[in-house]
C-alpha positions in Angstrom: 5.1 -22.8 4.3 5.4 -21.3 0.7 8.5 -23.3 0.1 6.4 -26.4 0.5 3.7 -25.3 -1.8 6.5 -24.3 -4.5 8.1 -27.8 -4.2 4.7 -29.8 -4.2 3.4 -27.4 -7.0 6.3 -28.2 -9.1 6.0 -31.8 -8.6 2.2 -31.4 -10.1 3.7 -31.0 -13.5 5.9 -34.1 -13.3 8.4 -36.1 -11.1 11.6 -34.4 -10.7 15.1 -34.6 -9.0 16.3 -32.1 -6.5 18.4 -29.8 -8.9 15.5 -29.9 -11.4 13.1 -28.7 -8.7 15.7 -26.0 -7.9 15.7 -24.7 -11.3 11.9 -24.8 -11.7 11.6 -22.9 -8.3 14.2 -20.4 -9.5 12.2 -19.6 -12.6 8.8 -19.4 -10.8 6.9 -16.4 -9.6 7.0 -17.2 -5.8 10.8 -17.1 -5.7 12.4 -13.9 -5.1 15.8 -15.6 -4.1 17.3 -19.1 -5.1 16.2 -22.1 -3.3 19.4 -23.5 -1.5 20.0 -27.1 -0.7 20.0 -26.5 3.1 16.1 -25.6 2.4 15.3 -27.8 -0.3 16.2 -31.2 0.9 14.8 -30.5 4.4 11.7 -29.9 2.9 11.6 -32.7 0.5 12.3 -35.0 3.6 9.5 -33.8 5.6 7.1 -34.0 2.7 8.2 -37.4 2.2 7.8 -38.3 5.7 4.2 -36.7 5.6 3.3 -38.8 2.7 3.1 -35.9 0.3 6.0 -37.2 -2.0 7.7 -40.5 -2.7 11.2 -40.8 -4.0 13.2 -43.3 -6.0 16.9 -43.7 -6.9 17.3 -43.7 -10.7 20.4 -44.9 -12.3 22.3 -42.8 -14.7 24.9 -43.8 -17.1 28.5 -42.8 -15.8 27.1 -40.9 -12.7 25.6 -41.8 -9.3 22.1 -42.7 -9.3 19.9 -39.5 -8.4 16.9 -39.3 -6.3 13.5 -38.6 -8.2 10.6 -37.2 -6.4 6.9 -37.7 -7.5 3.9 -36.1 -5.9 1.3 -38.5 -4.4 -2.3 -38.4 -3.9 -1.9 -37.3 -0.4 0.4 -34.5 -1.7 -2.2 -33.1 -4.2 -4.6 -33.0 -1.0 -2.0 -31.2 1.2 -0.9 -28.8 -1.6 -4.5 -27.6 -2.3 -5.0 -27.2 1.6 -1.9 -25.2 1.9 -2.9 -23.0 -1.0 -6.4 -22.4 0.6 -4.9 -21.6 3.8 -3.5 -17.8 4.0 -3.7 -16.6 7.5 -4.6 -13.0 8.1 -1.1 -12.6 9.6 0.6 -13.7 6.6 -1.5 -12.1 4.1 1.2 -9.1 3.5 3.9 -11.6 3.0 4.9 -11.4 -0.6 6.0 -15.0 -0.8 3.0 -16.5 1.0 0.5 -14.4 -1.2 2.4 -14.7 -4.6 2.9 -18.6 -4.3 -0.8 -19.1 -3.5 -1.9 -17.0 -6.5 0.3 -18.8 -8.6 -1.5 -22.1 -7.9 -5.1 -20.5 -7.8 -6.3 -23.0 -10.4 -5.8 -25.8 -7.9 -8.4 -24.2 -5.4 -12.3 -23.7 -5.5 -13.3 -20.2 -6.4 -14.7 -19.3 -3.0 -11.2 -20.1 -1.6 -9.6 -17.9 -4.1 -12.1 -15.0 -3.2 -11.4 -15.3 0.3 -7.7 -15.1 -0.2 -8.1 -12.1 -2.3 -10.2 -10.3 0.2 -7.9 -11.3 3.0 -5.0 -9.6 1.0 -6.8 -6.7 0.0 -8.1 -6.0 3.7 -4.4 -6.3 4.9 -3.1 -4.1 2.2 -5.7 -1.4 2.8 -4.7 -1.5 6.5 -1.1 -1.0 5.6 -2.0 1.7 3.2 -3.9 3.6 5.9 -0.9 3.3 8.5 1.6 4.5 5.9 -0.6 7.6 5.1 -0.8 8.4 8.6 3.0 8.0 8.8 3.5 10.3 6.0 1.4 12.7 7.6 3.2 12.7 10.8 6.5 12.9 9.0 5.5 15.8 6.9 4.2 17.6 10.2 7.5 17.2 11.9 9.1 18.9 9.1 12.3 16.6 9.2 13.7 13.4 7.5 12.9 14.4 3.9 14.0 10.9 2.6 11.6 9.2 5.0 8.7 11.1 3.5 10.0 10.1 -0.2 10.2 6.5 1.0 6.7 6.8 2.5 5.3 8.3 -0.7 7.0 5.4 -2.8 5.5 2.8 -0.4 2.0 4.4 -0.7 2.1 4.1 -4.2 3.1 0.6 -4.3 0.4 -0.3 -1.8 -2.2 1.5 -3.5 -1.2 -0.6 -6.5 -1.3 -3.7 -4.4 -4.8 -3.0 -3.1 -6.1 -2.3 -6.8 -4.6 -5.5 -7.8 -6.1 -7.8 -5.1 -9.5 -5.8 -5.4 -9.6 -6.1 -9.2 -8.7 -9.9 -8.9 -11.6 -10.3 -6.3 -14.1 -8.5 -8.5 -13.2 -11.0 -11.3 -13.4 -13.9 -9.2 -16.7 -13.1 -7.6 -18.3 -12.3 -11.1 -21.3 -10.0 -11.9 -23.6 -11.6 -9.2 -21.7 -11.0 -6.1 -19.8 -7.8 -4.6 -16.2 -8.4 -4.0 
């Protein structure tokens, strides 16, 4: 779903043709790898069928016309709904979380806080699992590189927990606990 969020999110700025959308997505926070045509154009067709985007062919001098996509009012509603909806089983998915975070300004503070709390809880659960795995690995006394990897993953997960909890505290404000 994060691809749809990215595509719609980039069309909030202004209408664009497919290649321009690909370029914007490639520069955005939610894109760990380039968006290829086999993903982009089916997404655009699906979003157009849903009424989230409209397209029109625009003529160009000395080149074939290009299809330009623009976000509709329905698209804005769908985008907000997609950003607000982070299922618990997707909370640790970097793409799913990061793309929502990038568009937090589109949703209400209560929805932002819920997403941050969901991410923090999932991150804490993973952190606990990693710590137990490290202890088991140390007790076995084998696989020294597995231990090093687990230590690295633990430090990264600790940073993720701090990040989500800090943002949740900021979002909650002084009157609410995060």
